[in-house]
C-alpha positions in Angstrom: 17.4 11.2 -38.2 17.1 13.1 -35.7 16.3 11.7 -32.1 14.8 13.5 -29.5 16.2 12.5 -26.2 14.4 15.3 -24.4 11.2 13.5 -25.6 12.9 10.4 -24.5 13.4 12.1 -21.1 9.9 13.2 -20.6 8.2 10.1 -21.4 10.4 8.2 -18.7 9.7 10.9 -15.7 6.6 11.1 -16.7 5.9 7.1 -16.6 8.2 6.5 -13.2 6.4 9.3 -11.5 2.8 7.5 -12.5 4.1 4.8 -11.1 4.8 6.4 -8.4 8.1 5.4 -8.4 11.5 7.6 -7.1 15.0 7.4 -9.4 16.5 5.2 -7.1 13.7 2.6 -7.2 13.7 2.9 -10.9 17.2 2.3 -11.1 17.2 -1.0 -8.6 13.9 -1.9 -10.7 15.5 -1.3 -13.8 19.2 -2.7 -12.8 20.8 -0.1 -13.9 23.0 2.8 -12.6 21.6 5.8 -10.6 23.6 8.3 -12.2 22.2 6.5 -15.8 19.1 7.1 -15.0 19.7 10.7 -14.2 21.2 10.8 -17.0 18.5 9.3 -19.5 15.9 11.7 -17.5 18.2 14.7 -18.2 17.3 14.2 -21.8 21.4 13.6 -22.6 22.2 12.0 -25.4 24.2 8.8 -26.1 26.3 7.9 -29.1 25.6 4.6 -28.8 22.9 2.2 -27.9 22.4 2.5 -23.9 20.8 -1.3 -22.9 19.9 0.3 -19.6 17.0 1.6 -22.2 15.6 -1.6 -22.7 15.8 -2.4 -18.9 13.8 0.8 -17.9 11.2 -0.4 -20.9 10.9 -3.6 -19.5 10.0 -1.9 -16.1 7.4 0.2 -17.4 5.7 -2.8 -19.1 6.8 -1.0 -22.9 7.6 -2.6 -25.9 11.6 -3.2 -26.5 11.0 -0.7 -29.4 9.4 1.6 -27.4 12.8 3.8 -26.5 13.2 4.2 -30.4 9.8 5.1 -31.5 10.1 7.9 -28.9 13.0 9.1 -29.7 11.6 9.8 -33.1 9.0 11.2 -32.1 6.9 8.8 -31.4 4.6 7.3 -28.0 5.7 4.2 -25.8 3.8 1.1 -26.8 2.9 -0.8 -24.2 3.4 -4.8 -24.4 0.8 -7.7 -23.3 2.3 -9.3 -20.7 1.3 -12.5 -21.3 3.3 -12.1 -25.3 5.2 -10.0 -25.1 3.2 -8.1 -28.2 2.3 -5.1 -28.6 -1.0 -3.9 -27.3 -3.1 -1.4 -30.0 -6.1 -1.1 -32.0 -5.3 -5.5 -33.3 -7.3 -5.1 -29.6 -11.1 -5.0 -29.4 -11.4 -1.2 -28.0 -13.4 1.0 -29.6 -11.3 4.1 -31.2 -12.7 6.5 -28.4 -11.3 4.3 -25.7 -7.8 4.3 -27.7 -7.6 7.9 -27.5 -9.0 8.6 -23.8 -6.3 6.1 -22.7 -3.4 7.9 -24.7 -4.6 11.0 -23.3 -3.4 13.0 -19.9 -1.6 12.3 -17.2 -2.3 8.6 -16.0 -3.7 8.9 -12.2 -4.6 5.5 -11.2 -5.2 2.1 -12.2 -7.4 -0.6 -11.0 -8.3 -4.5 -12.1 -10.6 -6.2 -10.1 -10.8 -9.9 -11.0 -14.6 -11.5 -10.8 -16.0 -14.4 -11.2 -15.7 -16.2 -14.4 -12.9 -15.0 -15.5 -14.2 -11.4 -15.9 -11.6 -8.5 -15.5 -12.8 -4.8 -14.6 -10.2 -2.4 -15.8 -10.3 1.2 -14.4 -8.1 4.0 -15.7 -8.1 7.6 -14.2 -6.3 10.0 -16.4 -5.9 13.8 -15.9 -6.8 15.7 -19.3 -5.5 19.2 -19.7 -3.6 21.8 -17.7 -4.9 22.7 -14.2 -5.3 26.0 -11.8 -4.9 25.4 -8.4 -8.7 24.9 -8.4 -8.9 22.2 -10.4 -6.2 20.9 -9.3 -7.8 21.0 -5.7 -11.6 19.1 -7.2 -8.9 16.6 -9.1 -7.8 15.8 -5.4 -11.3 15.3 -3.9 -12.2 13.6 -6.8 -9.1 11.0 -6.1 -10.2 10.3 -3.0 -13.8 9.7 -4.0 -12.5 7.1 -6.0 -10.5 6.0 -3.2 -13.7 5.2 -1.5 -15.4 3.8 -4.4 -12.4 1.6 -5.7 -12.7 0.1 -1.4 -16.7 -0.8 -2.0 -15.2 -2.3 -5.8 -12.9 -4.5 -4.2 -15.4 -5.4 -1.7 -18.2 -6.8 -3.8 -15.3 -8.3 -6.3 -14.6 -9.9 -2.9 -18.0 -11.3 -1.9 -18.4 -12.4 -5.4 
């Protein structure tokens, strides 16, 4: 079986950057050596399974099987924080929402807790290649989102 360590490196870097973490912060959070993380992010193959991958997966909220899935050409699977079970189509999300959640670069997330046990979940993803002009538009949109986010938090606090 071919193992794509480069793909795994890309997924780890992408997940780290999506969380605005430095390599040192991720290494500390996963309780692994900085040089080990650098090696993982460089896509250097390992001859035996590195336990550090399990720790990195845990930090990202991935299931323990996710690194192996990525090495085989797949995508990480997120674990439900309460049960540890994979989150996916077993949920009641429509396919178009599942697809939208899987596409693009993660930009921001927010969970607003409303009275009565209702949670509003917002996920912002940037899809497709972006020119300098489109990146500027994205920056403007993120500033607008930050303003809206403050208003939404205020509404949730008032409720």
